[in-house]
C-alpha positions in Angstrom: 0.0 0.0 0.0 1.2 3.5 -0.8 -0.1 6.8 0.7 0.7 10.1 -1.0 0.2 13.0 1.3 0.4 16.8 0.9 0.4 18.9 4.0 0.0 22.7 3.5 -0.5 25.9 5.5 1.3 29.0 6.6 4.9 29.2 7.8 4.9 29.0 11.6 2.0 26.5 11.7 4.4 23.5 12.0 3.6 22.1 8.6 7.0 20.7 8.0 7.2 19.3 11.5 3.9 17.5 11.0 5.2 15.9 7.9 8.6 15.0 9.4 6.9 13.5 12.4 4.7 11.3 10.1 7.8 10.3 8.2 9.7 9.3 11.4 6.8 7.3 12.7 6.6 5.5 9.3 10.2 4.5 9.6 9.6 3.0 13.1 7.1 0.6 11.3 9.7 -0.3 8.7 7.9 1.5 5.9 9.6 3.1 3.0 9.1 6.9 3.3 10.0 10.2 1.7 9.6 13.7 3.1 9.9 16.6 0.7 9.6 20.2 2.2 8.7 23.4 0.3 8.4 26.9 1.8 8.7 30.5 0.7 11.7 32.6 1.6 9.6 34.6 4.1 9.0 31.4 6.3 6.8 32.6 9.2 3.5 33.8 7.7 4.5 32.7 4.2 3.3 29.5 2.6 4.7 26.1 3.6 4.0 22.6 2.4 5.5 19.2 2.3 4.9 15.9 0.7 5.1 12.6 2.5 5.0 9.3 0.7 4.5 6.2 2.9 4.8 2.8 1.2 5.5 -0.9 1.7 7.6 -1.0 -1.4 10.4 1.2 -2.7 9.3 4.8 -3.6 10.2 6.0 -7.1 9.8 9.8 -6.4 9.0 12.1 -3.5 6.9 14.3 -5.9 3.2 14.1 -5.2 1.0 15.4 -8.0 -2.3 13.7 -6.9 -2.4 13.1 -3.1 -4.6 10.5 -1.5 -4.5 12.6 1.7 -4.5 16.4 1.8 -4.0 18.2 5.1 -4.8 21.9 5.0 -4.3 24.5 7.7 -5.2 27.7 5.8 -7.6 28.9 3.1 -4.8 29.8 0.6 -3.5 26.3 0.7 -7.0 24.8 0.3 -7.5 26.8 -2.9 -4.1 25.8 -4.2 -4.1 22.0 -3.5 -7.8 20.9 -3.4 -8.0 20.5 -7.2 -5.1 18.0 -7.0 -6.8 15.6 -4.5 -7.4 12.1 -5.8 -10.9 10.7 -6.3 -12.0 9.2 -2.9 -9.1 11.1 -1.2 -9.2 12.5 2.3 -9.3 16.2 2.9 -8.3 17.0 6.5 -8.7 20.7 7.2 -8.6 22.9 10.3 -12.3 23.8 10.7 -11.3 26.4 13.3 -9.7 28.5 10.6 -11.3 27.4 7.3 -15.0 27.5 6.5 -16.5 24.2 5.2 -15.2 23.9 1.6 -17.3 23.1 -1.3 -16.1 19.7 -2.6 -17.2 17.1 -5.0 -19.0 14.1 -3.6 -16.1 11.8 -4.2 -14.0 13.6 -1.5 -13.9 12.3 2.1 -14.2 15.6 4.1 -12.6 15.5 7.5 -13.1 18.8 9.4 -11.0 19.0 12.6 -11.1 22.1 14.8 -7.4 21.7 15.4 -6.6 25.2 16.5 -9.5 25.2 18.9 -8.6 21.8 20.4 -4.9 22.8 20.7 -5.7 26.0 22.4 -7.8 24.2 25.0 -5.0 21.7 25.7 -1.9 23.9 25.5 -1.3 26.4 22.8 -2.5 27.1 19.2 1.0 26.2 18.1 0.1 22.6 18.6 -2.7 22.5 16.1 -0.5 20.6 13.8 -0.2 17.7 16.3 -3.9 17.6 16.8 -4.2 17.2 13.1 -1.6 14.5 13.1 -3.5 12.5 15.7 -6.7 12.9 13.6 -5.0 11.7 10.5 -3.7 8.5 12.2 -7.1 7.9 13.9 -9.1 8.3 10.6 -6.8 6.6 8.1 -5.0 4.1 10.3 -2.0 4.4 8.0 0.3 3.9 11.0 -0.2 2.6 14.5 -0.6 5.1 17.3 2.2 3.4 19.2 4.7 4.3 16.3 3.5 7.8 16.2 3.8 8.4 19.9 7.2 6.8 20.0 8.5 9.8 18.0 7.8 12.0 21.0 8.3 9.8 24.1 11.0 11.3 26.3 9.3 12.3 29.5 12.1 14.6 30.8 12.1 18.1 32.2 14.0 20.1 29.5 12.1 22.5 27.4 12.4 20.2 24.4 11.1 17.2 26.3 8.3 19.3 27.8 7.2 20.2 24.3 7.3 16.5 23.5 4.8 16.0 26.3 2.6 18.7 24.9 2.8 17.1 21.5 1.8 13.7 22.9 -1.2 15.3 24.7 -2.4 17.2 21.6 -1.9 14.1 19.3 -4.1 12.1 21.8 -6.7 14.9 21.6 -6.8 14.7 17.8 -7.2 10.9 18.1 -10.0 11.3 20.7 -11.8 13.9 18.5 -12.0 11.5 15.5 -13.0 8.6 17.8 -15.8 10.7 19.2 -16.9 11.6 15.6 -16.9 7.9 14.7 -19.0 6.9 17.7 -21.4 9.8 17.2 -22.1 8.7 13.5 -22.5 5.0 14.4 
């Protein structure tokens, strides 16, 4: 199985970190993976996106023209990348920041109020990790254990403390999707 993913938003939203975290978790499971970042010269506030390809077999190219999964954190990125989403693909978007997009019926729409959830748990800067948890819970492309392994340190340094925040916000993203699944069943 191969998953082609585009993650996009503004610089400073942790777009590249989200993609890199997904790539590392994939490696823990022995998957083949590529991570390909792209960002404007202005970084914070400018546009940022990355592609991640997760596969069981060797990957021929990190370039993703038609993603199976599109993760969007701002409206500008939605307008740019939505037309590229594959038929029956997943569109994850931060519904705290983006109004419900008009999409064709063959798109799996997954609104996640990532900024709102992150703000309630820690800080809006963790919205990317809420979204990461939601992606894993909805698609099950990786195990939760592999994802959390990327962040497990448990120490007291600032970097390790941010790992604890990341774990908590990832778990809230997972919890949000699980609640949505149980609500719709």
